[in-house]
C-alpha distance (Angstrom), angle and dihedral (degrees) to the residues before:
residue distance angle dihedral
M1 . . .
I2 3.81 . .
S3 3.80 116.3 .
P4 3.84 119.8 -139.8
S5 3.79 92.9 -104.2
Q6 3.80 96.2 41.9
E7 3.75 122.8 114.6
V8 3.81 111.7 -116.3
T9 3.81 123.4 -156.3
I10 3.81 119.3 -148.5
D11 3.80 121.9 -168.4
V12 3.80 114.9 -154.4
L13 3.81 129.0 -175.7
V14 3.79 110.9 -155.0
E15 3.79 140.5 172.8
H16 3.80 106.0 -87.9
K17 3.81 100.2 -122.6
P18 3.81 140.4 110.1
G19 3.79 118.5 -71.3
V20 3.81 98.5 24.9
L21 3.81 94.8 106.9
Y22 3.81 89.4 51.0
T23 3.82 91.5 50.2
V24 3.82 93.3 49.1
S25 3.81 95.2 43.9
N26 3.80 90.2 46.3
L27 3.82 89.4 56.6
F28 3.82 89.1 55.4
R29 3.82 89.6 48.8
R30 3.80 93.4 49.3
R31 3.82 90.0 50.7
A32 3.86 90.6 47.5
F33 3.81 96.4 -116.2
N34 3.77 123.5 138.1
I35 3.80 117.4 -138.2
T36 3.81 104.7 -134.4
S37 3.80 95.0 -174.3
V38 3.80 136.6 8.5
A39 3.80 131.2 -175.3
I40 3.80 122.9 177.4
G41 3.77 132.9 -179.4
T42 3.77 144.5 141.3
S43 3.80 112.6 -71.9
E44 3.79 129.0 -146.4
K45 3.83 87.1 -69.2
D46 3.83 117.7 62.8
Q47 3.82 95.7 -135.8
V48 3.82 93.8 47.6
A49 3.81 127.3 75.7
R50 3.79 126.9 -162.7
M51 3.81 116.1 -137.9
T52 3.78 118.8 -166.5
L53 3.80 110.9 -166.5
T54 3.79 129.4 179.1
M55 3.79 127.4 -159.9
R56 3.77 138.5 164.6
G57 3.78 115.1 -108.8
N58 3.77 147.6 94.3
E59 3.79 130.6 -75.0
S60 3.80 97.6 -98.3
E61 3.82 92.0 49.6
A62 3.80 91.5 49.7
L63 3.80 93.1 48.0
Q64 3.81 90.8 48.5
L65 3.80 90.1 50.1
V66 3.83 90.0 50.9
K67 3.83 89.7 53.8
H68 3.80 90.3 51.9
L69 3.82 91.0 46.9
E70 3.80 91.4 53.0
N71 3.81 89.1 54.9
L72 3.81 91.2 61.3
V73 3.82 113.1 102.2
D74 3.82 96.0 -128.8
V75 3.83 95.7 46.6
I76 3.80 114.9 98.0
K77 3.82 98.3 179.8
A78 3.81 137.6 -11.5
E79 3.78 129.5 -169.1
V80 3.79 140.2 170.2
V81 3.81 106.6 -117.1
D82 3.80 116.1 -125.1
S83 3.81 99.5 -142.1
S84 3.82 91.7 -156.0
R85 3.82 89.6 59.9
A86 3.80 99.3 39.9
V87 3.78 142.7 59.7
L88 3.82 112.0 -116.5
R89 3.80 120.3 -172.5
E90 3.77 140.0 167.5
L91 3.79 132.4 -166.4
A92 3.79 126.6 -145.6
L93 3.78 133.7 -174.2
V94 3.79 109.7 -152.5
K95 3.81 122.5 -167.5
M96 3.79 119.0 -159.3
A97 3.79 132.9 179.1
P98 3.80 100.2 -154.9
K99 3.76 129.5 -177.0
P100 3.83 111.2 -104.7
E101 3.81 91.2 -111.0
D102 3.85 91.0 56.9
R103 3.81 96.7 56.0
L104 3.81 95.3 89.4
Q105 3.80 91.1 49.6
I106 3.82 89.8 50.3
L107 3.81 90.4 53.8
S108 3.78 88.3 53.9
F109 3.80 96.1 50.2
V110 3.82 91.6 43.6
D111 3.81 87.5 56.4
V112 3.84 92.9 48.1
Y113 3.83 90.4 53.9
R114 3.82 91.5 44.7
A115 3.78 88.1 -123.4
K116 3.79 124.9 139.5
I117 3.76 136.7 -135.5
V118 3.80 109.1 -119.4
H119 3.82 98.6 173.8
L120 3.78 131.8 26.2
S121 3.79 126.8 178.3
D122 3.80 136.9 153.8
D123 3.81 92.3 -89.2
S124 3.83 106.0 28.2
I125 3.79 148.2 28.6
I126 3.81 125.7 -154.6
V127 3.78 116.4 -158.0
E128 3.81 127.7 -167.5
A129 3.80 113.4 -146.6
S130 3.80 127.4 178.5
G131 3.78 134.1 -177.9
D132 3.77 139.7 85.1
S133 3.79 119.7 -25.3
D134 3.81 93.7 -101.1
K135 3.81 91.0 56.2
I136 3.81 91.7 47.9
N137 3.81 91.8 47.9
A138 3.82 91.1 49.8
F139 3.81 91.4 48.2
I140 3.80 91.8 50.9
E141 3.80 92.0 46.7
L142 3.81 91.3 52.0
S143 3.83 89.8 47.0
R144 3.80 89.5 63.0
K145 3.82 88.4 73.9
F146 3.80 89.4 59.8
G147 3.78 101.9 51.0
L148 3.80 103.4 -79.9
K149 3.81 109.0 -155.7
E150 3.83 108.8 165.7
V151 3.80 141.1 2.8
A152 3.82 129.6 -163.6
R153 3.82 117.5 -174.9
T154 3.79 128.2 -170.5
G155 3.76 98.6 -149.0
I156 3.77 123.7 -119.9
T157 3.80 120.8 -50.1
A158 3.79 121.3 -167.3
L159 3.79 141.9 -172.2
S160 3.78 128.2 -177.6
R161 3.80 115.4 -113.7
E162 3.82 90.0 -138.6
Q163 3.81 123.7 98.9
K164 3.79 122.0 -121.2
S165 3.78 114.0 -102.2
A166 3.81 116.6 -83.8
E167 3.82 90.8 -119.6
S168 3.80 93.5 63.9
H169 3.84 94.6 63.1
G170 3.79 87.0 -161.5
S171 3.81 93.5 -63.2
E172 3.81 94.5 112.9
V173 3.75 120.6 77.7
G174 3.80 116.0 -128.8
W175 3.75 123.2 -14.5
């Protein structure tokens, strides 16, 4: 069960066309919910996009919001993601301006977090880290010791661990 202060993830399949993000985010605004994270991209079908949104709330609020989402014309399917039955990940690019003597230590902590250095210059390092939100938060917090300058995060993406039903033969989009 979702507690009132818990972050809830909602997966939404939508028609991939202009204005859909506005329509979905406007529904959240009208219902007085703040979107804490959003990730959008083309799904396995070219004309369908997958939106993964997170918000703070309880189970009944999230389920009510899903019902409202499914009433929108451009929404194909919406569902609250059960985090115990799904893979949730986030990506972050973290720029640091470390002192020269800290560079070796940064290489070590990048390795521990299974992150990778994607840019290296005389005055900065950019690291790509991916994982659950707690891992990303911990990585960013540790980066503060090494001259953290900028952070860009993708927002949470999620996919259910369960297979589609055998009857669909891959013709259905989503669940």
